[in-house]
C-alpha positions as CSV (number, residue, x, y, z in Angstrom):
1,M,-0.1,0.0,0.2
2,V,1.6,3.4,-1.2
3,R,0.8,6.6,1.2
4,I,1.6,9.8,-0.1
5,S,1.7,12.3,2.5
6,S,1.6,16.3,2.3
7,A,5.2,18.6,3.1
8,S,5.0,17.6,6.6
9,R,5.7,14.6,8.2
10,H,3.1,15.2,11.3
11,T,0.3,15.0,8.1
12,R,1.0,11.1,7.6
13,L,0.6,8.0,10.4
14,A,2.2,4.6,9.6
15,T,0.6,1.6,10.8
16,D,3.0,1.3,14.5
17,T,2.2,5.3,15.0
18,T,-0.4,7.1,17.0
19,K,-1.1,11.4,16.5
20,T,-1.0,13.3,19.4
21,S,-0.6,17.5,19.6
22,G,0.9,17.0,15.6
23,R,3.8,14.9,16.9
24,R,4.3,11.1,15.7
25,T,4.1,8.9,18.7
26,I,5.6,5.8,18.4
27,S,5.6,3.1,21.0
28,P,9.1,1.7,22.5
29,R,11.0,-0.8,20.7
30,Q,11.6,-4.2,22.3
31,L,15.8,-3.7,23.6
32,P,18.1,-7.1,23.4
33,E,18.0,-8.7,26.5
34,S,21.3,-7.4,28.6
35,G,23.5,-10.0,28.2
36,S,22.8,-10.5,24.5
37,R,26.5,-10.3,22.7
38,R,24.6,-7.6,20.2
39,A,23.1,-5.3,22.8
40,F,25.8,-2.7,21.7
41,F,24.8,-2.2,18.5
42,L,21.6,-0.8,19.1
43,P,20.9,1.3,15.5
44,L,22.7,-1.7,14.0
45,F,20.1,-4.2,15.1
46,Q,17.1,-2.4,16.2
47,G,13.7,-1.1,14.4
48,N,12.7,2.1,12.8
49,P,15.0,4.4,14.0
50,R,12.3,7.0,13.6
51,M,11.6,6.5,17.4
52,Y,14.9,9.3,17.7
53,S,13.8,11.7,14.8
54,H,13.0,14.4,17.5
55,Q,16.4,14.0,18.8
56,I,18.3,12.8,15.7
57,R,21.9,14.2,16.6
58,L,21.2,12.1,20.0
59,S,20.4,8.5,17.9
60,L,23.4,7.1,17.3
61,V,25.1,8.5,21.0
62,F,22.9,6.1,22.2
63,S,24.8,3.0,21.0
64,F,27.6,4.5,23.5
65,L,25.5,4.1,26.7
66,F,27.2,2.5,28.4
67,V,29.9,5.1,28.4
68,A,28.5,7.5,31.0
69,L,28.8,4.6,33.6
70,I,32.1,4.8,32.8
71,P,34.9,7.8,34.0
72,A,36.8,9.6,31.3
73,C,40.3,8.3,30.7
74,G,41.6,11.9,30.5
75,P,42.2,13.8,33.8
76,A,39.8,15.8,35.3
77,D,42.6,18.1,35.9
78,G,43.3,18.9,32.2
79,T,46.7,17.5,32.4
80,P,47.9,15.5,29.2
81,S,46.0,12.1,28.5
82,P,47.9,9.1,29.4
83,E,50.8,8.0,26.3
84,I,49.6,5.6,24.3
85,C,50.8,2.6,24.0
86,E,52.9,1.0,20.8
87,P,52.5,-2.8,19.7
88,A,55.7,-5.0,21.1
89,S,56.2,-6.6,17.8
90,D,54.8,-6.4,14.3
91,A,55.0,-10.5,14.5
92,R,51.9,-11.7,16.0
93,S,50.5,-15.5,16.5
94,E,48.1,-16.5,13.6
95,S,47.1,-19.5,16.1
96,C,46.3,-17.5,19.0
97,W,42.5,-15.0,20.2
98,L,43.6,-12.2,22.1
99,N,40.1,-12.2,24.5
100,D,38.7,-15.3,26.2
101,Q,35.6,-13.6,26.6
102,E,33.6,-12.5,24.8
103,K,33.9,-8.6,24.5
104,L,36.9,-6.7,25.3
105,R,35.7,-3.2,25.9
106,V,38.5,-0.9,25.4
107,T,38.2,2.6,27.6
108,T,41.7,4.2,28.6
109,A,45.2,4.1,27.6
110,D,45.8,2.0,29.9
111,D,43.0,-1.2,29.0
112,L,45.7,-0.5,25.3
113,T,48.4,-2.2,27.0
114,Q,46.9,-5.8,26.8
115,I,46.4,-5.3,23.2
116,C,50.3,-4.2,22.6
117,E,51.6,-6.6,24.1
118,S,49.4,-9.4,23.1
119,R,51.3,-11.8,20.9
120,C,47.8,-12.8,19.6
121,S,46.8,-11.7,15.9
122,K,43.3,-12.4,16.1
123,V,40.4,-10.7,18.3
124,E,36.1,-11.4,18.4
125,D,34.4,-8.9,19.7
126,L,36.4,-5.2,20.1
127,R,35.0,-2.0,21.2
128,I,37.7,0.8,21.2
129,I,35.5,3.5,23.0
130,N,35.8,6.9,24.4
131,I,39.5,7.3,24.4
132,D,41.1,10.5,25.0
133,G,44.1,11.2,23.2
134,L,43.5,8.6,20.8
135,E,44.1,9.9,17.0
136,N,44.6,6.7,15.2
137,L,44.7,2.8,15.8
138,E,48.3,1.9,15.6
139,F,48.2,-0.1,18.5
140,L,46.8,-2.6,16.5
141,R,49.4,-3.0,14.2
142,G,49.8,-7.1,13.5
143,M,46.6,-7.9,14.2
144,T,45.2,-10.0,11.3
145,R,41.2,-10.8,12.1
146,I,38.5,-8.3,14.0
147,D,35.1,-10.6,13.9
148,V,32.9,-8.0,15.2
149,L,34.9,-3.9,15.8
150,S,33.0,-0.8,17.5
151,I,34.7,2.6,17.2
152,G,33.1,5.0,18.8
153,Q,33.3,8.2,20.7
154,N,36.9,8.7,20.8
155,P,37.3,12.5,20.9
156,D,40.7,12.5,19.2
157,L,40.5,10.1,16.2
158,K,41.8,11.3,13.2
159,S,42.3,7.6,11.4
160,L,42.2,4.2,11.0
161,D,45.4,4.0,10.3
162,G,46.5,0.6,12.3
163,L,43.5,-1.7,10.7
164,D,45.3,-1.3,7.0
165,Q,47.1,-4.5,8.3
166,V,43.9,-6.4,9.6
167,D,43.2,-9.0,6.8
168,S,39.6,-9.0,8.0
169,I,36.6,-7.5,9.8
170,T,34.1,-10.5,9.3
171,E,30.7,-10.0,11.1
172,A,29.9,-6.3,12.1
173,L,31.6,-3.0,12.3
174,D,30.1,0.3,13.8
175,I,32.0,3.8,13.5
176,S,30.0,5.7,15.4
177,G,30.4,9.7,17.3
178,N,33.9,10.3,16.6
179,P,33.9,14.0,16.0
180,N,37.5,14.5,14.2
181,L,37.5,11.1,11.8
182,E,38.6,12.1,8.5
183,D,38.6,9.1,6.4
184,L,38.2,5.6,6.6
185,T,40.8,4.4,4.0
186,A,42.7,2.5,6.3
187,L,39.4,-0.2,5.5
188,E,40.8,-0.7,1.7
189,N,42.1,-4.4,2.4
190,S,40.2,-5.0,5.6
191,L,36.7,-5.1,4.5
192,T,35.1,-7.6,1.4
193,S,31.9,-9.0,3.5
194,L,30.3,-8.8,6.8
195,K,28.2,-12.0,7.8
196,E,26.0,-9.2,10.0
197,G,25.2,-4.9,9.6
198,F,27.5,-1.8,9.2
199,V,27.0,1.6,10.7
200,I,28.5,4.9,9.8
201,G,27.3,7.3,11.9
202,E,27.5,10.6,13.6
203,N,31.5,11.2,12.4
204,K,31.3,15.2,11.8
205,S,34.4,15.5,10.1
206,L,33.9,12.3,7.9
207,K,33.9,14.0,3.9
208,S,34.2,10.7,2.3
209,L,33.4,6.6,2.4
210,D,36.6,6.2,0.0
211,G,38.3,2.9,1.5
212,L,35.1,1.3,1.2
213,Q,35.4,-0.5,-2.8
214,G,36.5,-3.7,-1.6
215,L,33.1,-4.3,0.6
216,E,30.5,-6.8,-1.9
217,A,28.3,-7.5,0.8
218,V,26.5,-6.5,4.4
219,N,24.5,-8.7,5.8
220,T,25.8,-12.4,4.4
221,E,23.8,-14.4,6.9
222,G,20.6,-12.9,6.6
223,N,19.8,-10.9,10.3
224,A,16.1,-9.6,9.6
225,R,17.1,-6.9,12.3
226,A,20.5,-6.4,10.7
227,A,21.6,-2.8,8.7
228,L,23.5,-0.9,6.5
229,T,22.9,2.9,7.9
230,I,24.5,5.6,7.2
231,A,23.3,8.6,10.1
232,S,24.5,12.2,10.7
233,N,27.3,13.2,9.0
234,P,27.3,16.4,7.8
235,K,30.2,16.5,5.7
236,L,29.5,13.7,3.3
237,K,28.7,14.6,-0.1
238,D,27.8,11.2,-1.6
239,L,28.2,7.6,-1.2
240,S,31.2,6.8,-3.5
241,G,32.8,4.4,-2.2
242,L,30.1,1.8,-2.3
243,E,30.0,0.3,-5.8
244,S,30.7,-2.9,-5.8
245,I,28.1,-4.0,-3.0
246,E,25.8,-6.8,-4.7
247,S,24.2,-8.1,-2.2
248,I,22.2,-7.5,1.4
249,P,20.6,-10.2,1.8
250,K,17.3,-9.5,3.9
251,G,18.9,-6.6,4.9
252,R,17.5,-2.7,5.6
253,V,19.5,-0.1,4.3
254,R,19.0,3.6,6.4
255,I,20.1,6.5,4.9
256,W,19.0,9.7,7.0
257,D,20.2,13.1,8.7
258,N,23.2,13.6,6.4
259,E,22.7,17.1,6.2
260,N,25.1,18.0,2.6
261,L,24.8,14.6,1.2
262,T,23.6,15.3,-2.5
263,A,23.5,11.8,-4.0
264,I,22.8,8.4,-3.2
265,D,25.7,6.5,-5.4
266,G,26.9,3.4,-5.1
267,F,24.1,1.0,-5.2
268,G,24.4,0.5,-8.7
269,K,24.5,-3.5,-8.2
270,L,21.9,-3.5,-6.0
271,I,18.5,-5.5,-7.4
272,E,16.6,-6.4,-4.3
273,L,16.9,-5.4,-0.3
274,E,14.8,-6.0,2.2
275,T,13.9,-2.7,3.5
276,L,15.1,0.6,2.3
277,Q,14.9,3.8,4.2
278,I,16.4,7.3,3.1
279,Y,14.8,10.1,4.9
280,Q,15.6,14.1,5.9
281,N,18.7,14.5,4.0
282,R,18.5,18.1,3.4
283,T,20.0,18.5,0.4
284,L,19.7,15.0,-1.6
285,N,18.7,15.4,-4.9
286,D,20.1,11.7,-6.4
287,V,19.0,8.5,-6.0
288,T,19.1,7.4,-9.8
289,S,21.7,4.3,-8.7
290,L,18.6,2.7,-7.2
291,Y,16.9,2.6,-10.6
292,G,18.4,-1.2,-10.7
293,L,16.4,-2.1,-8.0
294,E,13.3,-4.6,-8.9
295,K,12.3,-6.1,-5.4
296,I,11.8,-4.6,-2.5
297,S,10.6,-7.5,0.3
298,K,9.2,-5.8,3.0
299,N,8.9,-1.6,3.5
300,L,10.5,1.6,1.3
301,D,10.6,5.0,2.4
302,I,12.0,7.7,1.1
303,S,11.0,11.2,2.0
304,D,11.6,14.2,3.7
305,N,14.0,15.5,1.3
306,P,13.1,18.4,0.2
307,K,15.7,18.9,-2.8
308,L,14.8,15.4,-3.9
309,P,11.9,14.8,-7.2
310,Q,9.7,13.2,-6.4
311,C,9.5,12.3,-9.9
312,Q,12.8,10.0,-9.2
313,V,11.2,8.4,-6.4
314,D,8.0,7.7,-8.2
315,K,10.5,5.7,-10.6
316,I,11.9,3.6,-8.0
317,V,8.1,2.6,-6.5
318,T,6.8,2.2,-10.2
319,D,10.0,0.2,-11.0
320,A,10.3,-2.6,-8.2
321,E,7.9,-4.6,-6.6
322,V,7.5,-3.5,-3.0
323,M,5.5,-6.2,-0.9
324,G,5.2,-3.5,2.2
325,R,4.3,-0.3,3.0
326,T,5.6,2.5,1.0
327,E,6.0,6.2,2.1
328,I,7.2,8.7,-0.3
329,G,5.9,12.2,0.9
330,G,7.7,15.2,1.7
331,N,10.1,15.5,-1.5
332,G,10.9,18.3,-3.9
333,E,10.0,19.3,-7.2
334,G,12.3,18.8,-9.9
335,E,13.0,17.0,-13.7
336,C,13.7,13.3,-13.5
337,R,16.7,11.8,-15.1
């Protein structure tokens, strides 16, 4: 069923919402159990992220709520942050895993020492969170495999250098809330496919997705709650770098609140998705790379993109078989290509 609204989103109701005083009210999502390995990846694996639309700048920060319970690693008196360690050797053993437990949370410079001193080259679940003074990931030099990697809320992080020696990141990747991160080029040799989801969010200095050219598939295991999410990256102008993606089985693509994003490019090889959501991108004017989509097995939402010609959206709706709900209001005017 297609729902076409006026320019204001508040005039449209979805099946799981009610209208209260002119605002959409959405019932809380079912969160994962606290013991779940994936509980950390809220924007990756949870329901519709519109529940945060009234506080969009905080949406991805909620992924790191537990940080509030962890003291900041920088001294409160303004003295310099602890020195970041360097690996004892580039030569690490392929026969062992760094962490015996499920998750290795690195939240202080001192926590990095166990990685620098380790002779193991593989880690199952690594979370690098809220470390002052961390400008790159050189402490990972010599690592060859990381299954789940989270890099978030690191105020001084400028590059991912150090990941360039990692042969594979295999399951899930979340890069969120790093205000000075400038590029992703160090991922060029690490990413070919992810078994689950991929989040790039709230990175205020990120200008391009260069470095992701080797990524061919996301969510290869078909997790119904996994997603490729690109949200709240204000300097990102296009999605060049994603041209190699051919498959997102049973997956969701979510692109929202990227205020300088002008084109959704890089998805020309995709012919089928489960859910596609593109909304609240202020300067977006081109989604023609999605013209090749043949089927959307659940929901389609392309709305509230004021510079996007509605006729481009109409073509996607016409050409692709949409099995679920369709929302396409609040877009702009202009000629189609």
